C-alpha positions as CSV (number, residue, x, y, z in Angstrom):
1,M,47.2,-72.2,35.0
2,T,43.8,-71.0,33.8
3,S,42.1,-73.1,31.1
4,P,40.6,-71.3,28.1
5,A,37.1,-72.2,29.3
6,E,37.8,-70.6,32.7
7,A,39.3,-67.5,31.1
8,A,36.3,-67.1,28.9
9,V,34.1,-67.3,32.0
10,A,36.3,-64.9,33.9
11,A,36.5,-62.3,31.2
12,P,34.3,-59.3,31.7
13,V,31.2,-59.3,29.6
14,P,31.4,-56.3,27.2
15,R,28.6,-53.8,27.8
16,P,26.5,-52.8,24.8
17,A,27.4,-49.4,23.4
18,A,25.3,-46.6,24.7
19,R,22.7,-45.5,22.3
20,P,22.8,-41.8,21.4
21,A,20.1,-39.7,22.9
22,P,17.2,-39.4,20.6
23,H,17.0,-36.1,18.8
24,P,14.2,-34.0,20.2
25,V,11.2,-33.6,17.8
26,L,8.6,-30.9,18.0
27,T,5.1,-32.4,17.7
28,P,2.2,-30.5,16.2
29,L,0.9,-29.8,19.8
30,G,4.3,-28.5,20.7
31,L,4.4,-26.3,17.7
32,F,0.9,-25.0,18.5
33,T,2.1,-24.3,22.1
34,V,5.2,-22.2,21.1
35,L,3.2,-20.3,18.5
36,V,0.7,-19.4,21.2
37,G,3.6,-18.1,23.2
38,A,4.9,-16.2,20.2
39,A,1.6,-14.6,19.6
40,L,1.2,-13.2,23.1
41,P,4.1,-10.6,23.1
42,M,3.5,-9.7,19.4
43,V,-0.2,-9.0,19.9
44,D,0.6,-6.9,23.0
45,F,3.0,-4.7,21.0
46,F,0.0,-3.5,19.0
47,I,-3.1,-4.2,21.1
48,V,-2.8,-0.9,23.0
49,N,-3.0,1.2,19.9
50,V,-6.8,1.3,19.7
51,A,-7.1,1.4,23.5
52,L,-5.0,4.6,24.0
53,P,-8.0,7.0,23.9
54,A,-9.8,4.9,26.6
55,I,-6.6,4.7,28.7
56,D,-6.1,8.5,28.5
57,H,-9.7,9.2,29.4
58,D,-9.6,6.8,32.4
59,L,-6.1,7.5,33.8
60,H,-5.7,11.1,32.6
61,A,-2.3,10.0,31.2
62,G,-1.5,12.8,28.7
63,P,0.6,12.4,25.5
64,A,4.0,11.7,27.2
65,L,2.8,8.9,29.4
66,L,0.7,7.4,26.6
67,E,3.8,7.1,24.5
68,M,5.6,5.5,27.4
69,V,2.8,2.9,27.6
70,V,3.6,2.0,24.0
71,G,7.3,2.7,24.0
72,G,8.3,1.4,27.4
73,Y,7.1,-2.1,26.4
74,G,8.9,-1.9,23.0
75,V,12.2,-0.7,24.5
76,A,12.4,-3.3,27.2
77,Y,11.4,-6.0,24.8
78,A,14.0,-5.0,22.2
79,V,16.8,-4.5,24.7
80,L,16.6,-7.9,26.4
81,L,15.8,-10.1,23.4
82,V,19.4,-11.1,22.6
83,L,20.1,-11.8,26.2
84,G,16.9,-14.0,26.4
85,G,18.1,-16.0,23.4
86,R,21.6,-16.5,24.9
87,L,20.1,-17.6,28.3
88,G,17.9,-20.1,26.5
89,D,20.9,-21.6,24.8
90,T,22.6,-21.9,28.1
91,V,20.0,-23.0,30.7
92,G,17.4,-24.6,28.4
93,R,14.9,-23.1,26.0
94,R,11.8,-24.8,27.4
95,R,12.8,-23.7,30.9
96,L,13.1,-20.0,29.7
97,F,9.9,-20.3,27.8
98,L,8.1,-21.5,30.9
99,W,9.6,-18.7,33.0
100,G,8.9,-16.0,30.4
101,T,5.3,-17.2,29.9
102,A,4.6,-17.2,33.7
103,A,6.1,-13.7,34.1
104,F,4.1,-12.5,31.1
105,G,0.9,-13.7,32.7
106,V,1.7,-12.0,36.0
107,T,2.8,-8.7,34.4
108,S,-0.3,-8.7,32.2
109,V,-2.5,-8.9,35.3
110,A,-0.4,-6.0,36.8
111,C,-1.1,-3.9,33.7
112,G,-4.8,-4.7,33.9
113,L,-5.0,-3.7,37.6
114,A,-2.8,-0.6,37.4
115,P,-4.4,2.2,39.4
116,G,-2.6,5.0,37.6
117,A,-0.7,5.9,34.5
118,W,2.8,5.5,36.0
119,E,1.9,2.1,37.5
120,L,0.8,1.1,34.0
121,V,4.1,2.2,32.5
122,V,6.1,0.3,35.0
123,A,4.0,-2.9,34.5
124,R,4.3,-2.5,30.7
125,I,8.1,-2.3,31.0
126,A,8.1,-5.5,33.1
127,Q,5.8,-7.1,30.5
128,G,8.2,-6.3,27.8
129,A,11.1,-7.9,29.7
130,A,9.0,-11.0,30.2
131,S,8.3,-11.1,26.5
132,A,12.0,-11.0,25.8
133,L,12.6,-14.1,27.9
134,M,9.8,-16.0,26.1
135,L,9.9,-15.1,22.4
136,P,13.5,-16.1,21.4
137,Q,12.9,-19.6,22.7
138,V,10.2,-20.1,20.1
139,L,12.3,-19.8,17.0
140,A,15.3,-21.4,18.8
141,T,13.1,-24.5,19.6
142,I,11.8,-24.7,16.1
143,Q,15.4,-24.5,14.8
144,A,16.7,-27.1,17.1
145,T,13.8,-29.7,16.8
146,T,12.9,-29.6,13.1
147,S,14.6,-29.9,9.7
148,G,13.8,-29.9,6.0
149,A,10.2,-29.5,5.0
150,A,9.0,-29.6,8.7
151,R,11.2,-26.6,9.5
152,A,10.0,-24.7,6.5
153,R,6.4,-25.3,7.5
154,A,7.0,-24.4,11.1
155,L,8.8,-21.2,10.2
156,S,6.0,-20.4,7.8
157,F,3.4,-20.8,10.6
158,Y,5.6,-18.7,12.9
159,S,6.0,-15.9,10.4
160,G,2.3,-16.0,9.7
161,T,1.6,-15.7,13.4
162,A,4.1,-12.8,13.6
163,G,2.5,-10.8,10.8
164,V,-1.1,-11.5,11.7
165,A,-0.5,-10.6,15.3
166,A,-0.1,-7.0,14.3
167,S,-3.5,-6.7,12.8
168,V,-5.1,-9.2,15.2
169,G,-3.8,-7.1,18.1
170,Q,-5.6,-4.0,17.0
171,V,-8.7,-6.0,16.1
172,L,-8.8,-7.7,19.4
173,G,-8.1,-4.5,21.3
174,G,-11.0,-2.8,19.6
175,V,-13.4,-5.7,20.3
176,L,-12.4,-5.9,24.0
177,V,-12.6,-2.2,24.6
178,A,-16.0,-2.0,22.9
179,A,-17.3,-5.1,24.8
180,D,-16.4,-3.6,28.2
181,V,-16.4,-7.0,29.8
182,A,-17.7,-6.8,33.3
183,G,-17.1,-3.0,33.2
184,S,-13.3,-3.6,32.7
185,G,-13.0,-1.3,29.7
186,W,-9.5,-1.1,28.4
187,R,-8.2,-3.3,31.2
188,S,-9.5,-6.5,29.6
189,I,-6.9,-6.2,26.8
190,F,-4.3,-7.1,29.4
191,L,-6.3,-9.4,31.7
192,V,-7.2,-11.7,28.8
193,N,-3.5,-12.7,28.6
194,A,-3.6,-14.5,32.0
195,P,-5.7,-17.5,31.0
196,V,-4.0,-17.8,27.7
197,A,-0.6,-17.8,29.4
198,A,-1.8,-20.4,31.9
199,V,-2.9,-22.7,29.1
200,A,0.4,-22.3,27.3
201,L,2.3,-23.2,30.5
202,L,0.3,-26.4,31.0
203,L,0.8,-27.4,27.4
204,A,4.5,-26.5,27.3
205,G,5.3,-28.8,30.2
206,R,4.0,-31.7,28.2
207,A,4.5,-31.0,24.6
208,V,7.6,-28.8,24.2
209,P,11.0,-30.7,24.3
210,E,13.9,-29.3,26.2
211,T,16.9,-28.2,24.1
212,R,20.0,-26.2,24.8
213,S,23.4,-25.5,23.3
214,A,25.8,-28.4,23.4
215,R,28.5,-26.0,24.6
216,P,26.9,-23.5,26.9
217,T,28.9,-20.4,27.7
218,R,28.8,-17.7,30.4
219,V,26.8,-14.6,29.7
220,D,28.7,-11.7,28.1
221,G,28.0,-9.1,30.8
222,L,29.8,-6.2,29.3
223,G,28.3,-6.9,25.9
224,T,24.8,-7.0,27.4
225,V,25.4,-3.7,29.2
226,L,26.7,-2.0,26.0
227,L,23.9,-3.3,23.8
228,S,21.3,-2.2,26.3
229,L,22.9,1.2,26.5
230,S,23.0,1.5,22.7
231,L,19.3,0.6,22.3
232,V,18.1,2.7,25.2
233,S,20.1,5.8,24.2
234,L,18.5,5.6,20.7
235,L,14.9,4.4,21.3
236,V,14.0,6.3,24.5
237,P,14.7,9.8,23.3
238,L,13.1,9.2,19.9
239,T,10.1,7.6,21.6
240,E,9.6,10.3,24.3
241,G,11.4,13.4,22.8
242,R,8.5,14.9,20.9
243,A,5.9,14.4,23.7
244,T,8.2,15.9,26.4
245,G,9.4,18.9,24.3
246,W,12.9,17.5,23.5
247,P,14.5,18.2,26.9
248,V,18.3,18.2,27.5
249,W,18.3,14.6,28.6
250,S,17.0,13.4,25.3
251,W,19.8,15.1,23.4
252,V,22.4,13.7,25.8
253,L,21.1,10.2,25.3
254,L,21.2,10.6,21.5
255,A,24.8,11.8,21.8
256,V,25.7,8.7,23.8
257,F,24.3,6.3,21.2
258,P,27.1,6.3,18.6
259,F,29.8,5.8,21.3
260,A,27.9,3.0,22.9
261,A,27.3,1.3,19.6
262,V,31.0,1.5,18.6
263,A,32.1,0.2,22.0
264,F,29.7,-2.7,21.7
265,A,31.0,-3.7,18.2
266,V,34.6,-3.5,19.4
267,T,34.0,-5.4,22.5
268,E,32.2,-8.2,20.7
269,R,34.9,-8.5,18.1
270,R,37.7,-8.7,20.7
271,L,35.9,-11.3,22.8
272,E,35.3,-13.6,19.8
273,R,38.9,-13.3,18.7
274,S,40.2,-14.1,22.2
275,G,38.0,-17.1,22.8
276,G,36.6,-15.5,25.9
277,E,37.7,-18.2,28.4
278,G,34.2,-19.9,28.4
279,R,32.4,-16.7,27.6
280,A,31.0,-16.1,24.2
281,P,30.1,-12.7,22.8
282,L,26.4,-11.7,23.1
283,V,26.2,-11.1,19.3
284,P,29.1,-13.0,17.6
285,P,30.4,-10.9,14.7
286,S,30.9,-14.2,12.8
287,L,27.1,-14.7,12.9
288,L,26.6,-11.4,11.1
289,R,29.1,-12.4,8.4
290,V,26.8,-15.3,7.4
291,R,25.3,-14.2,4.1
292,S,21.8,-15.3,4.8
293,V,21.8,-13.6,8.2
294,R,23.4,-10.3,6.9
295,T,21.1,-9.9,3.8
296,G,18.0,-11.1,5.6
297,L,18.5,-8.6,8.5
298,A,19.1,-5.9,5.9
299,V,15.6,-6.5,4.5
300,L,14.0,-6.6,7.9
301,V,15.3,-3.1,8.8
302,P,13.3,-1.0,6.4
303,F,10.3,-3.3,6.4
304,S,10.0,-3.2,10.2
305,L,10.6,0.5,10.4
306,G,7.7,1.2,8.0
307,W,5.4,-1.5,9.4
308,G,5.6,-0.4,13.0
309,G,5.0,3.2,12.1
310,F,2.2,2.4,9.7
311,M,0.2,0.4,12.2
312,F,0.5,3.1,14.9
313,V,-0.5,5.9,12.4
314,L,-3.4,3.8,11.0
315,A,-4.8,3.4,14.5
316,V,-4.7,7.2,15.1
317,V,-6.2,7.9,11.6
318,L,-9.1,5.5,12.1
319,Q,-10.1,6.7,15.5
320,E,-9.2,10.4,15.6
321,G,-9.4,11.2,11.9
322,L,-12.4,9.1,10.8
323,R,-13.9,9.2,14.3
324,L,-14.5,5.4,14.3
325,G,-15.0,3.6,17.6
326,P,-12.5,1.1,18.8
327,L,-14.6,-1.8,17.5
328,A,-15.0,-0.4,14.0
329,A,-11.3,0.6,13.9
330,G,-10.2,-2.8,14.8
331,L,-12.6,-4.7,12.5
332,S,-11.5,-2.6,9.5
333,L,-8.1,-4.5,9.7
334,L,-9.7,-7.9,9.3
335,P,-9.1,-8.1,5.5
336,M,-5.4,-7.3,6.1
337,C,-5.3,-10.2,8.7
338,V,-6.8,-12.7,6.3
339,T,-4.6,-11.9,3.3
340,F,-1.5,-11.8,5.4
341,F,-2.1,-15.3,6.7
342,A,-2.9,-16.5,3.1
343,G,0.3,-15.0,1.8
344,S,2.3,-16.6,4.6
345,L,0.9,-20.0,3.8
346,A,1.5,-19.7,0.1
347,G,5.0,-18.3,0.5
348,P,7.0,-21.5,1.0
349,R,5.6,-23.1,-2.2
350,L,6.3,-20.0,-4.2
351,F,9.8,-19.7,-2.8
352,G,10.5,-23.3,-3.7
353,R,9.5,-22.5,-7.3
354,Y,10.8,-19.0,-7.8
355,G,13.4,-18.5,-5.1
356,R,14.1,-14.9,-3.9
357,R,11.9,-13.5,-6.7
358,A,8.9,-14.5,-4.5
359,V,10.3,-12.2,-1.7
360,T,10.8,-9.4,-4.2
361,A,7.3,-9.9,-5.5
362,G,5.9,-9.7,-2.0
363,A,7.7,-6.4,-1.5
364,L,6.3,-5.0,-4.7
365,V,2.8,-6.1,-3.8
366,Q,3.2,-4.4,-0.5
367,G,4.2,-1.2,-2.2
368,A,1.2,-1.4,-4.5
369,G,-1.1,-1.8,-1.5
370,L,0.5,1.2,0.2
371,L,0.0,3.4,-2.8
372,A,-3.6,2.2,-3.0
373,V,-4.1,3.0,0.8
374,A,-2.7,6.5,0.2
375,A,-5.0,7.0,-2.8
376,A,-8.1,5.7,-1.0
377,F,-7.7,7.9,2.1
378,H,-6.9,10.9,0.0
379,R,-10.0,10.4,-2.2
380,G,-12.4,9.7,0.7
381,W,-12.0,11.1,4.2
382,E,-15.2,9.8,5.7
383,A,-16.0,6.7,7.7
384,A,-18.6,5.7,5.0
385,D,-15.7,5.6,2.4
386,L,-13.8,2.9,4.3
387,W,-14.4,0.2,1.7
388,G,-11.5,1.5,-0.5
389,P,-8.9,1.6,2.3
390,C,-10.0,-1.9,3.4
391,V,-9.4,-3.4,-0.1
392,A,-6.1,-1.6,-0.3
393,L,-5.1,-2.9,3.1
394,A,-5.9,-6.4,2.0
395,V,-3.5,-6.0,-1.0
396,Q,-0.8,-4.7,1.4
397,G,-1.3,-7.6,3.8
398,L,-0.9,-10.1,1.0
399,G,2.4,-8.6,0.0
400,Q,3.6,-8.5,3.6
401,G,2.5,-12.1,4.1
402,L,4.8,-13.2,1.2
403,L,7.7,-11.0,2.3
404,L,8.0,-11.4,6.0
405,P,7.9,-15.2,6.5
406,L,10.4,-15.9,3.7
407,T,12.7,-13.2,5.0
408,L,12.7,-14.7,8.5
409,R,13.3,-18.2,7.0
410,T,16.2,-16.8,5.1
411,V,17.8,-15.3,8.2
412,L,17.8,-18.5,10.1
413,S,18.5,-20.9,7.2
414,E,22.3,-21.0,7.8
415,V,22.4,-20.4,11.6
416,P,24.0,-23.4,13.4
417,V,21.7,-25.2,15.9
418,A,24.1,-24.4,18.7
419,Q,23.5,-20.7,18.0
420,A,19.8,-21.0,17.4
421,G,18.9,-18.9,20.5
422,V,21.3,-16.0,19.8
423,G,20.4,-16.1,16.1
424,S,16.7,-15.9,16.9
425,G,17.4,-13.2,19.5
426,V,19.4,-11.0,17.0
427,M,16.7,-11.4,14.3
428,V,13.8,-10.5,16.6
429,T,15.7,-7.7,18.3
430,T,16.3,-6.2,14.8
431,Q,12.6,-6.5,14.0
432,Q,11.3,-5.2,17.3
433,S,13.9,-2.3,17.6
434,F,13.0,-1.0,14.1
435,M,9.3,-1.4,14.7
436,A,9.7,0.7,17.9
437,L,11.8,3.1,15.9
438,G,9.1,3.3,13.2
439,V,6.5,4.2,15.9
440,A,8.8,6.9,17.2
441,T,9.9,8.4,13.9
442,L,6.9,8.0,11.5
443,G,4.5,8.4,14.4
444,S,6.2,11.6,15.6
445,L,6.3,12.9,12.0
446,F,2.6,12.3,11.5
447,L,1.5,13.8,14.8
448,S,3.6,16.9,14.3
449,L,2.3,17.5,10.8
450,S,-1.3,16.8,11.7
451,D,-1.2,19.8,14.0
452,A,0.2,22.0,11.3
453,V,-1.5,20.9,8.0
454,G,-4.3,18.6,9.2
455,M,-4.5,14.8,9.5
456,R,-5.3,14.1,5.9
457,D,-2.3,15.8,4.4
458,A,-0.1,14.6,7.3
459,L,-1.1,11.0,6.4
460,A,-0.2,11.6,2.8
461,V,3.3,12.8,3.7
462,T,3.9,10.0,6.2
463,L,2.8,7.4,3.7
464,G,5.2,9.0,1.2
465,V,8.0,8.6,3.6
466,Q,7.0,5.0,4.2
467,L,7.1,4.4,0.5
468,V,10.8,5.1,0.6
469,T,11.3,2.3,3.1
470,V,9.3,0.0,0.7
471,V,11.6,0.9,-2.2
472,A,14.6,0.1,0.0
473,T,13.0,-3.2,0.9
474,V,12.5,-4.1,-2.7
475,L,16.1,-3.3,-3.6
476,L,17.5,-5.2,-0.7
477,T,15.5,-8.4,-1.5
478,L,17.6,-8.6,-4.7
479,R,20.7,-9.3,-2.5
480,L,19.1,-12.3,-0.7
481,P,20.5,-15.8,-1.5
482,R,18.7,-17.2,-4.6
483,A,17.4,-20.3,-2.8
484,N,17.2,-21.9,0.7
485,D,17.1,-25.4,1.9
């Protein structure tokens, strides 16, 4: 018989309970690193605008191929963003960020060394695909590694980066083309990405924590195909149709779009209802039923449509209308950069005090700036009269700096951490798709009218159409939730 003392000795010693894994935290260096990664694809969406005349002169590209240099990047970028977000949720967001950043650096070098126009188009499409792997991981990482005031601050910096990148892209493009570094001309606007991407890779390996969904699922292959077909059948013909004379294939693709879009919606709804046997829908319909997501995306649609078209048209007006060189055309956007960033930093404090009224105020200030831009250009159509448009652009940038960051914050405010990647992908896809659509529609409208009535009157009509998108933005901000955590 065993004594109590012997039993006590023989009894297994209980092991201490395992400590839960520490919650990953994004350090300031980590935030800086992912913001650098976010800036790269955003800058490259706009950087080519002021370089297009130089590219045309060097490669003899012609209007159709020049639009493919711009549109091919935007279409590939928009088509693959949601898939990039879903893959990040599954295999790890830092891992996808590293892969995407490396691919972006390589494809940027391919763009810079392209011997001809078609090679540049192919490299730009590959660059857009690399961007789609990288960018969704930025917002998803912020969503998964921050909370409360830290998340609000990080999202504010991200949104400021997103907005300033549009103007900075065209400023940087003008500076690099004018500098003609080592005789590289326009090629430097792509080659400069390689060292920046290399630095981002080194920092990301040290400072960005790895995160992924707690319940990873298989990729929704059918949903990916249908979403890609929907976006391609809409964006490609609208981007290339005018320059190629609206051939039969462009009308065939446009006819495919509504069927592909309906098939995608039906497929995603059925997959979510069935549970999918380990396979989640690419865009869960339940995510779009979240009020903050639904109303925030609704605001992004007209804003992005007008913004993308405006930046393209402005680059054409400054260079071909006012005959400014790439350096002067780029530097004229500096006031807009400064006020946008100032607005993005002030936005969270104003939102904390005034709620959604701060977003509405930003949309109204943007509208006032757009009216002032139209009046300034109509009153003076000479390079010497650029002071008026620059002041008006500064007002417009302030309004956009208030509007965009707070809208992006609203969209993500109620997205579960497990869906951070897909939520970020859906939001950025909406933004990029409608920016590309804005270039295609407002850009085509402006270029068509400029041949018929002259560039000055064409700009007035185009800005009038954009004002309609601003009015829609103002009205849609009234449907946003009153406050966010």
